[in-house]
Gaussian input, Z-matrix of N, CA and C with variables (Angstrom, degrees):
# hf/3-21g

backbone

0 1
 N
 C     1     B1
 C     2     B2     1     A1
 N     3     B3     2     A2     1     D1
 C     4     B4     3     A3     2     D2
 C     5     B5     4     A4     3     D3
 N     6     B6     5     A5     4     D4
 C     7     B7     6     A6     5     D5
 C     8     B8     7     A7     6     D6
 N     9     B9     8     A8     7     D7
 C    10    B10     9     A9     8     D8
 C    11    B11    10    A10     9     D9
 N    12    B12    11    A11    10    D10
 C    13    B13    12    A12    11    D11
 C    14    B14    13    A13    12    D12
 N    15    B15    14    A14    13    D13
 C    16    B16    15    A15    14    D14
 C    17    B17    16    A16    15    D15
 N    18    B18    17    A17    16    D16
 C    19    B19    18    A18    17    D17
 C    20    B20    19    A19    18    D18
 N    21    B21    20    A20    19    D19
 C    22    B22    21    A21    20    D20
 C    23    B23    22    A22    21    D21
 N    24    B24    23    A23    22    D22
 C    25    B25    24    A24    23    D23
 C    26    B26    25    A25    24    D24
 N    27    B27    26    A26    25    D25
 C    28    B28    27    A27    26    D26
 C    29    B29    28    A28    27    D27
 N    30    B30    29    A29    28    D28
 C    31    B31    30    A30    29    D29
 C    32    B32    31    A31    30    D30
 N    33    B33    32    A32    31    D31
 C    34    B34    33    A33    32    D32
 C    35    B35    34    A34    33    D33
 N    36    B36    35    A35    34    D34
 C    37    B37    36    A36    35    D35
 C    38    B38    37    A37    36    D36
 N    39    B39    38    A38    37    D37
 C    40    B40    39    A39    38    D38
 C    41    B41    40    A40    39    D39
 N    42    B42    41    A41    40    D40
 C    43    B43    42    A42    41    D41
 C    44    B44    43    A43    42    D42
 N    45    B45    44    A44    43    D43
 C    46    B46    45    A45    44    D44
 C    47    B47    46    A46    45    D45
 N    48    B48    47    A47    46    D46
 C    49    B49    48    A48    47    D47
 C    50    B50    49    A49    48    D48
 N    51    B51    50    A50    49    D49
 C    52    B52    51    A51    50    D50
 C    53    B53    52    A52    51    D51
 N    54    B54    53    A53    52    D52
 C    55    B55    54    A54    53    D53
 C    56    B56    55    A55    54    D54
 N    57    B57    56    A56    55    D55
 C    58    B58    57    A57    56    D56
 C    59    B59    58    A58    57    D57
 N    60    B60    59    A59    58    D58
 C    61    B61    60    A60    59    D59
 C    62    B62    61    A61    60    D60
 N    63    B63    62    A62    61    D61
 C    64    B64    63    A63    62    D62
 C    65    B65    64    A64    63    D63
 N    66    B66    65    A65    64    D64
 C    67    B67    66    A66    65    D65
 C    68    B68    67    A67    66    D66
 N    69    B69    68    A68    67    D67
 C    70    B70    69    A69    68    D68
 C    71    B71    70    A70    69    D69
 N    72    B72    71    A71    70    D70
 C    73    B73    72    A72    71    D71
 C    74    B74    73    A73    72    D72
 N    75    B75    74    A74    73    D73
 C    76    B76    75    A75    74    D74
 C    77    B77    76    A76    75    D75
 N    78    B78    77    A77    76    D76
 C    79    B79    78    A78    77    D77
 C    80    B80    79    A79    78    D78
 N    81    B81    80    A80    79    D79
 C    82    B82    81    A81    80    D80
 C    83    B83    82    A82    81    D81
 N    84    B84    83    A83    82    D82
 C    85    B85    84    A84    83    D83
 C    86    B86    85    A85    84    D84
 N    87    B87    86    A86    85    D85
 C    88    B88    87    A87    86    D86
 C    89    B89    88    A88    87    D87
 N    90    B90    89    A89    88    D88
 C    91    B91    90    A90    89    D89
 C    92    B92    91    A91    90    D90
 N    93    B93    92    A92    91    D91
 C    94    B94    93    A93    92    D92
 C    95    B95    94    A94    93    D93
 N    96    B96    95    A95    94    D94
 C    97    B97    96    A96    95    D95
 C    98    B98    97    A97    96    D96
 N    99    B99    98    A98    97    D97
 C   100   B100    99    A99    98    D98
 C   101   B101   100   A100    99    D99
 N   102   B102   101   A101   100   D100
 C   103   B103   102   A102   101   D101
 C   104   B104   103   A103   102   D102
 N   105   B105   104   A104   103   D103
 C   106   B106   105   A105   104   D104
 C   107   B107   106   A106   105   D105
 N   108   B108   107   A107   106   D106
 C   109   B109   108   A108   107   D107
 C   110   B110   109   A109   108   D108
 N   111   B111   110   A110   109   D109
 C   112   B112   111   A111   110   D110
 C   113   B113   112   A112   111   D111
 N   114   B114   113   A113   112   D112
 C   115   B115   114   A114   113   D113
 C   116   B116   115   A115   114   D114
 N   117   B117   116   A116   115   D115
 C   118   B118   117   A117   116   D116
 C   119   B119   118   A118   117   D117
 N   120   B120   119   A119   118   D118
 C   121   B121   120   A120   119   D119
 C   122   B122   121   A121   120   D120
 N   123   B123   122   A122   121   D121
 C   124   B124   123   A123   122   D122
 C   125   B125   124   A124   123   D123
 N   126   B126   125   A125   124   D124
 C   127   B127   126   A126   125   D125
 C   128   B128   127   A127   126   D126
 N   129   B129   128   A128   127   D127
 C   130   B130   129   A129   128   D128
 C   131   B131   130   A130   129   D129
 N   132   B132   131   A131   130   D130
 C   133   B133   132   A132   131   D131
 C   134   B134   133   A133   132   D132
 N   135   B135   134   A134   133   D133
 C   136   B136   135   A135   134   D134
 C   137   B137   136   A136   135   D135
 N   138   B138   137   A137   136   D136
 C   139   B139   138   A138   137   D137
 C   140   B140   139   A139   138   D138
 N   141   B141   140   A140   139   D139
 C   142   B142   141   A141   140   D140
 C   143   B143   142   A142   141   D141
 N   144   B144   143   A143   142   D142
 C   145   B145   144   A144   143   D143
 C   146   B146   145   A145   144   D144
 N   147   B147   146   A146   145   D145
 C   148   B148   147   A147   146   D146
 C   149   B149   148   A148   147   D147
 N   150   B150   149   A149   148   D148
 C   151   B151   150   A150   149   D149
 C   152   B152   151   A151   150   D150
 N   153   B153   152   A152   151   D151
 C   154   B154   153   A153   152   D152
 C   155   B155   154   A154   153   D153
 N   156   B156   155   A155   154   D154
 C   157   B157   156   A156   155   D155
 C   158   B158   157   A157   156   D156
 N   159   B159   158   A158   157   D157
 C   160   B160   159   A159   158   D158
 C   161   B161   160   A160   159   D159
 N   162   B162   161   A161   160   D160
 C   163   B163   162   A162   161   D161
 C   164   B164   163   A163   162   D162
 N   165   B165   164   A164   163   D163
 C   166   B166   165   A165   164   D164
 C   167   B167   166   A166   165   D165
 N   168   B168   167   A167   166   D166
 C   169   B169   168   A168   167   D167
 C   170   B170   169   A169   168   D168
 N   171   B171   170   A170   169   D169
 C   172   B172   171   A171   170   D170
 C   173   B173   172   A172   171   D171
 N   174   B174   173   A173   172   D172
 C   175   B175   174   A174   173   D173
 C   176   B176   175   A175   174   D174
 N   177   B177   176   A176   175   D175
 C   178   B178   177   A177   176   D176
 C   179   B179   178   A178   177   D177
 N   180   B180   179   A179   178   D178
 C   181   B181   180   A180   179   D179
 C   182   B182   181   A181   180   D180
 N   183   B183   182   A182   181   D181
 C   184   B184   183   A183   182   D182
 C   185   B185   184   A184   183   D183
 N   186   B186   185   A185   184   D184
 C   187   B187   186   A186   185   D185
 C   188   B188   187   A187   186   D186
 N   189   B189   188   A188   187   D187
 C   190   B190   189   A189   188   D188
 C   191   B191   190   A190   189   D189
 N   192   B192   191   A191   190   D190
 C   193   B193   192   A192   191   D191
 C   194   B194   193   A193   192   D192
 N   195   B195   194   A194   193   D193
 C   196   B196   195   A195   194   D194
 C   197   B197   196   A196   195   D195
 N   198   B198   197   A197   196   D196
 C   199   B199   198   A198   197   D197
 C   200   B200   199   A199   198   D198
 N   201   B201   200   A200   199   D199
 C   202   B202   201   A201   200   D200
 C   203   B203   202   A202   201   D201
 N   204   B204   203   A203   202   D202
 C   205   B205   204   A204   203   D203
 C   206   B206   205   A205   204   D204
 N   207   B207   206   A206   205   D205
 C   208   B208   207   A207   206   D206
 C   209   B209   208   A208   207   D207
 N   210   B210   209   A209   208   D208
 C   211   B211   210   A210   209   D209
 C   212   B212   211   A211   210   D210
 N   213   B213   212   A212   211   D211
 C   214   B214   213   A213   212   D212
 C   215   B215   214   A214   213   D213
 N   216   B216   215   A215   214   D214
 C   217   B217   216   A216   215   D215
 C   218   B218   217   A217   216   D216
 N   219   B219   218   A218   217   D217
 C   220   B220   219   A219   218   D218
 C   221   B221   220   A220   219   D219
 N   222   B222   221   A221   220   D220
 C   223   B223   222   A222   221   D221
 C   224   B224   223   A223   222   D222
 N   225   B225   224   A224   223   D223
 C   226   B226   225   A225   224   D224
 C   227   B227   226   A226   225   D225
 N   228   B228   227   A227   226   D226
 C   229   B229   228   A228   227   D227
 C   230   B230   229   A229   228   D228
 N   231   B231   230   A230   229   D229
 C   232   B232   231   A231   230   D230
 C   233   B233   232   A232   231   D231
 N   234   B234   233   A233   232   D232
 C   235   B235   234   A234   233   D233
 C   236   B236   235   A235   234   D234

   B1=1.4385
   B2=1.4707
   B3=1.3283
   B4=1.4096
   B5=1.5732
   B6=1.3532
   B7=1.4666
   B8=1.5051
   B9=1.3593
   B10=1.3869
   B11=1.5686
   B12=1.2681
   B13=1.5034
   B14=1.5138
   B15=1.2783
   B16=1.5690
   B17=1.5088
   B18=1.3592
   B19=1.4212
   B20=1.5273
   B21=1.3501
   B22=1.3844
   B23=1.5807
   B24=1.2777
   B25=1.4628
   B26=1.4334
   B27=1.3481
   B28=1.4206
   B29=1.5224
   B30=1.3353
   B31=1.4390
   B32=1.5462
   B33=1.3869
   B34=1.4630
   B35=1.4601
   B36=1.3404
   B37=1.4740
   B38=1.4088
   B39=1.3598
   B40=1.4651
   B41=1.5512
   B42=1.3775
   B43=1.4093
   B44=1.4988
   B45=1.3592
   B46=1.4803
   B47=1.5499
   B48=1.3062
   B49=1.4111
   B50=1.4950
   B51=1.2363
   B52=1.5063
   B53=1.5326
   B54=1.3836
   B55=1.4034
   B56=1.5102
   B57=1.3191
   B58=1.4689
   B59=1.5273
   B60=1.1989
   B61=1.5045
   B62=1.5015
   B63=1.2728
   B64=1.4857
   B65=1.5912
   B66=1.2607
   B67=1.4707
   B68=1.5724
   B69=1.3075
   B70=1.4257
   B71=1.6095
   B72=1.3424
   B73=1.4663
   B74=1.5169
   B75=1.3564
   B76=1.4666
   B77=1.4430
   B78=1.3686
   B79=1.3654
   B80=1.6138
   B81=1.3353
   B82=1.4905
   B83=1.4515
   B84=1.3462
   B85=1.4514
   B86=1.4361
   B87=1.3535
   B88=1.5099
   B89=1.5816
   B90=1.3212
   B91=1.4633
   B92=1.4511
   B93=1.3989
   B94=1.5034
   B95=1.4658
   B96=1.2900
   B97=1.4442
   B98=1.4915
   B99=1.3125
   B100=1.4277
   B101=1.4972
   B102=1.3466
   B103=1.5702
   B104=1.5098
   B105=1.2845
   B106=1.5056
   B107=1.4751
   B108=1.3709
   B109=1.4928
   B110=1.4633
   B111=1.3263
   B112=1.4103
   B113=1.5883
   B114=1.3373
   B115=1.4143
   B116=1.5596
   B117=1.2957
   B118=1.4749
   B119=1.5441
   B120=1.3835
   B121=1.3908
   B122=1.5805
   B123=1.2667
   B124=1.4314
   B125=1.6132
   B126=1.3588
   B127=1.4238
   B128=1.4696
   B129=1.3892
   B130=1.5021
   B131=1.5024
   B132=1.2777
   B133=1.4676
   B134=1.5126
   B135=1.3151
   B136=1.5229
   B137=1.4517
   B138=1.3505
   B139=1.4640
   B140=1.4987
   B141=1.2622
   B142=1.5486
   B143=1.5102
   B144=1.3188
   B145=1.4438
   B146=1.4503
   B147=1.4481
   B148=1.5274
   B149=1.5608
   B150=1.3385
   B151=1.3967
   B152=1.5713
   B153=1.2612
   B154=1.5424
   B155=1.5334
   B156=1.3325
   B157=1.4256
   B158=1.5277
   B159=1.2999
   B160=1.4830
   B161=1.5001
   B162=1.3357
   B163=1.5050
   B164=1.5693
   B165=1.3121
   B166=1.4055
   B167=1.5449
   B168=1.3808
   B169=1.4649
   B170=1.4751
   B171=1.2594
   B172=1.4781
   B173=1.5520
   B174=1.2563
   B175=1.4407
   B176=1.4975
   B177=1.3134
   B178=1.5448
   B179=1.4626
   B180=1.2592
   B181=1.4460
   B182=1.4991
   B183=1.3410
   B184=1.4458
   B185=1.5342
   B186=1.2293
   B187=1.5427
   B188=1.5755
   B189=1.3472
   B190=1.4676
   B191=1.5299
   B192=1.2337
   B193=1.4761
   B194=1.4528
   B195=1.3149
   B196=1.4807
   B197=1.5066
   B198=1.2751
   B199=1.5026
   B200=1.4470
   B201=1.4454
   B202=1.4368
   B203=1.5367
   B204=1.3440
   B205=1.4469
   B206=1.5880
   B207=1.3289
   B208=1.3713
   B209=1.6623
   B210=1.2769
   B211=1.4067
   B212=1.4821
   B213=1.2905
   B214=1.5145
   B215=1.5273
   B216=1.3722
   B217=1.4450
   B218=1.5273
   B219=1.3202
   B220=1.5012
   B221=1.5987
   B222=1.2642
   B223=1.5117
   B224=1.4621
   B225=1.2451
   B226=1.4766
   B227=1.5346
   B228=1.3369
   B229=1.5020
   B230=1.4931
   B231=1.3015
   B232=1.4239
   B233=1.5875
   B234=1.3030
   B235=1.5229
   B236=1.4809
   A1=113.30
   A2=118.20
   A3=121.55
   A4=109.70
   A5=112.80
   A6=117.99
   A7=109.02
   A8=119.37
   A9=124.19
   A10=110.54
   A11=115.09
   A12=119.45
   A13=104.28
   A14=114.26
   A15=121.81
   A16=108.46
   A17=114.59
   A18=119.27
   A19=109.00
   A20=118.87
   A21=120.97
   A22=109.58
   A23=118.14
   A24=118.50
   A25=110.59
   A26=118.43
   A27=127.98
   A28=107.14
   A29=114.66
   A30=115.42
   A31=109.27
   A32=116.23
   A33=117.59
   A34=110.89
   A35=116.36
   A36=121.96
   A37=109.70
   A38=115.82
   A39=123.86
   A40=110.51
   A41=113.95
   A42=117.46
   A43=106.62
   A44=115.66
   A45=116.31
   A46=106.90
   A47=115.05
   A48=126.62
   A49=111.73
   A50=116.05
   A51=122.10
   A52=108.84
   A53=113.02
   A54=119.82
   A55=110.12
   A56=115.00
   A57=122.68
   A58=102.45
   A59=117.89
   A60=125.74
   A61=110.50
   A62=119.39
   A63=123.56
   A64=108.19
   A65=115.55
   A66=120.65
   A67=108.99
   A68=114.10
   A69=120.89
   A70=106.17
   A71=110.20
   A72=121.00
   A73=110.65
   A74=116.60
   A75=112.25
   A76=114.04
   A77=119.09
   A78=123.17
   A79=109.34
   A80=115.94
   A81=116.85
   A82=110.08
   A83=112.88
   A84=118.84
   A85=114.60
   A86=115.36
   A87=121.14
   A88=106.84
   A89=118.02
   A90=117.59
   A91=115.73
   A92=115.92
   A93=123.45
   A94=111.96
   A95=115.76
   A96=121.84
   A97=115.63
   A98=115.32
   A99=121.24
   A100=107.88
   A101=118.80
   A102=119.04
   A103=106.30
   A104=113.97
   A105=123.84
   A106=110.93
   A107=116.09
   A108=120.91
   A109=108.49
   A110=113.92
   A111=116.99
   A112=109.97
   A113=116.41
   A114=123.53
   A115=107.62
   A116=113.42
   A117=119.42
   A118=108.76
   A119=118.74
   A120=121.97
   A121=108.78
   A122=115.29
   A123=119.89
   A124=106.29
   A125=117.03
   A126=119.14
   A127=107.93
   A128=117.40
   A129=120.70
   A130=104.74
   A131=114.47
   A132=126.10
   A133=110.58
   A134=113.51
   A135=119.17
   A136=111.84
   A137=114.38
   A138=123.59
   A139=105.17
   A140=116.06
   A141=121.16
   A142=106.87
   A143=117.55
   A144=127.00
   A145=105.95
   A146=113.86
   A147=115.51
   A148=104.27
   A149=116.16
   A150=124.98
   A151=104.97
   A152=117.69
   A153=118.86
   A154=106.79
   A155=118.25
   A156=128.38
   A157=107.86
   A158=116.12
   A159=119.97
   A160=107.41
   A161=116.61
   A162=120.22
   A163=108.61
   A164=116.92
   A165=117.81
   A166=114.63
   A167=114.19
   A168=117.41
   A169=112.10
   A170=117.72
   A171=122.51
   A172=107.28
   A173=116.53
   A174=122.41
   A175=110.92
   A176=118.12
   A177=120.22
   A178=116.30
   A179=120.56
   A180=125.44
   A181=111.65
   A182=118.42
   A183=121.30
   A184=107.55
   A185=121.26
   A186=124.64
   A187=108.92
   A188=119.45
   A189=120.13
   A190=106.26
   A191=124.34
   A192=123.55
   A193=112.44
   A194=122.90
   A195=123.50
   A196=111.77
   A197=119.39
   A198=123.45
   A199=107.36
   A200=115.44
   A201=117.18
   A202=107.65
   A203=116.61
   A204=118.97
   A205=108.88
   A206=115.95
   A207=117.25
   A208=106.05
   A209=113.25
   A210=119.94
   A211=113.96
   A212=121.79
   A213=126.75
   A214=101.88
   A215=117.76
   A216=120.53
   A217=115.51
   A218=114.86
   A219=121.06
   A220=107.14
   A221=119.65
   A222=123.32
   A223=111.79
   A224=123.04
   A225=127.42
   A226=115.16
   A227=114.96
   A228=116.58
   A229=111.73
   A230=120.43
   A231=120.63
   A232=113.06
   A233=117.82
   A234=123.21
   A235=109.31
   D1=125.37
   D2=-177.46
   D3=-67.45
   D4=146.68
   D5=178.14
   D6=-81.58
   D7=148.71
   D8=176.48
   D9=-68.50
   D10=146.04
   D11=179.18
   D12=-72.09
   D13=145.13
   D14=174.39
   D15=-118.50
   D16=128.61
   D17=178.65
   D18=-87.75
   D19=135.76
   D20=-179.13
   D21=-159.94
   D22=167.62
   D23=178.64
   D24=-118.58
   D25=158.88
   D26=175.99
   D27=-112.69
   D28=134.31
   D29=174.80
   D30=-85.49
   D31=162.19
   D32=173.89
   D33=-56.49
   D34=136.04
   D35=-177.42
   D36=-140.50
   D37=140.38
   D38=170.54
   D39=-120.64
   D40=121.32
   D41=-174.65
   D42=-152.11
   D43=174.08
   D44=179.18
   D45=-131.21
   D46=151.12
   D47=170.83
   D48=-160.24
   D49=176.73
   D50=179.13
   D51=-71.97
   D52=138.61
   D53=169.84
   D54=-118.04
   D55=138.52
   D56=-174.43
   D57=-111.03
   D58=122.54
   D59=172.24
   D60=-103.18
   D61=136.79
   D62=174.21
   D63=-123.53
   D64=124.14
   D65=175.90
   D66=-118.28
   D67=157.42
   D68=179.18
   D69=-108.86
   D70=122.82
   D71=-176.73
   D72=-106.22
   D73=114.69
   D74=175.04
   D75=-75.18
   D76=119.98
   D77=-176.23
   D78=-81.92
   D79=-16.43
   D80=-175.84
   D81=81.37
   D82=-155.72
   D83=-172.88
   D84=83.94
   D85=-178.95
   D86=-172.72
   D87=-75.18
   D88=-27.05
   D89=-172.13
   D90=-99.02
   D91=2.53
   D92=-179.24
   D93=59.24
   D94=46.02
   D95=177.92
   D96=-60.44
   D97=143.24
   D98=-177.70
   D99=-129.28
   D100=135.22
   D101=173.47
   D102=-119.45
   D103=155.76
   D104=173.00
   D105=-92.20
   D106=127.74
   D107=174.70
   D108=-115.87
   D109=131.12
   D110=-175.95
   D111=-114.97
   D112=149.69
   D113=176.04
   D114=-137.94
   D115=147.58
   D116=-179.79
   D117=-127.48
   D118=138.93
   D119=174.02
   D120=-153.87
   D121=166.82
   D122=-172.75
   D123=-130.72
   D124=131.65
   D125=168.25
   D126=-162.13
   D127=168.44
   D128=-177.24
   D129=-78.12
   D130=149.47
   D131=173.68
   D132=-150.96
   D133=169.48
   D134=-178.57
   D135=-112.27
   D136=157.56
   D137=167.59
   D138=-124.04
   D139=121.87
   D140=177.90
   D141=-63.21
   D142=157.12
   D143=171.70
   D144=-67.27
   D145=143.21
   D146=179.66
   D147=-163.27
   D148=163.38
   D149=177.51
   D150=-116.94
   D151=139.90
   D152=172.67
   D153=-164.65
   D154=177.41
   D155=-176.25
   D156=-133.22
   D157=139.11
   D158=169.59
   D159=-164.66
   D160=175.19
   D161=175.03
   D162=-62.63
   D163=144.68
   D164=-178.79
   D165=-56.73
   D166=145.84
   D167=177.19
   D168=-77.75
   D169=146.86
   D170=170.09
   D171=-78.35
   D172=-49.95
   D173=-179.54
   D174=-139.55
   D175=88.92
   D176=-174.99
   D177=-51.34
   D178=-46.25
   D179=-176.73
   D180=-63.89
   D181=-43.46
   D182=-177.32
   D183=-77.67
   D184=-36.13
   D185=177.85
   D186=-65.03
   D187=-36.73
   D188=-178.01
   D189=-70.63
   D190=-36.23
   D191=175.99
   D192=-52.15
   D193=-27.99
   D194=-172.89
   D195=-108.58
   D196=6.98
   D197=176.20
   D198=-86.44
   D199=137.84
   D200=174.06
   D201=-81.48
   D202=140.49
   D203=179.44
   D204=-156.62
   D205=159.47
   D206=-170.40
   D207=-112.35
   D208=140.26
   D209=177.79
   D210=-129.38
   D211=152.30
   D212=179.69
   D213=-86.41
   D214=97.12
   D215=-179.04
   D216=-68.11
   D217=-20.09
   D218=175.48
   D219=-71.63
   D220=-39.12
   D221=175.55
   D222=-132.09
   D223=68.35
   D224=-166.72
   D225=-59.90
   D226=-25.62
   D227=-179.67
   D228=-107.28
   D229=11.32
   D230=-176.34
   D231=-126.77
   D232=4.81
   D233=-177.31
   D234=-76.79

């Protein structure tokens, strides 16, 4: 049975964790082969305050580490 969505808000938060970047590298050749290149780095960044609803988290910290999200790398704690 699916869990009911719970509405809640998130306060502005600045924290750091690893970011994984994936780029596509055109290898060339007759088949137009592409490979994925990954890089990992850590820096502080912010999450703006917002309200939303979803099924309850089992482990919010761990789940956030695996969510894709966008950050302003020129100003990571001011976006």
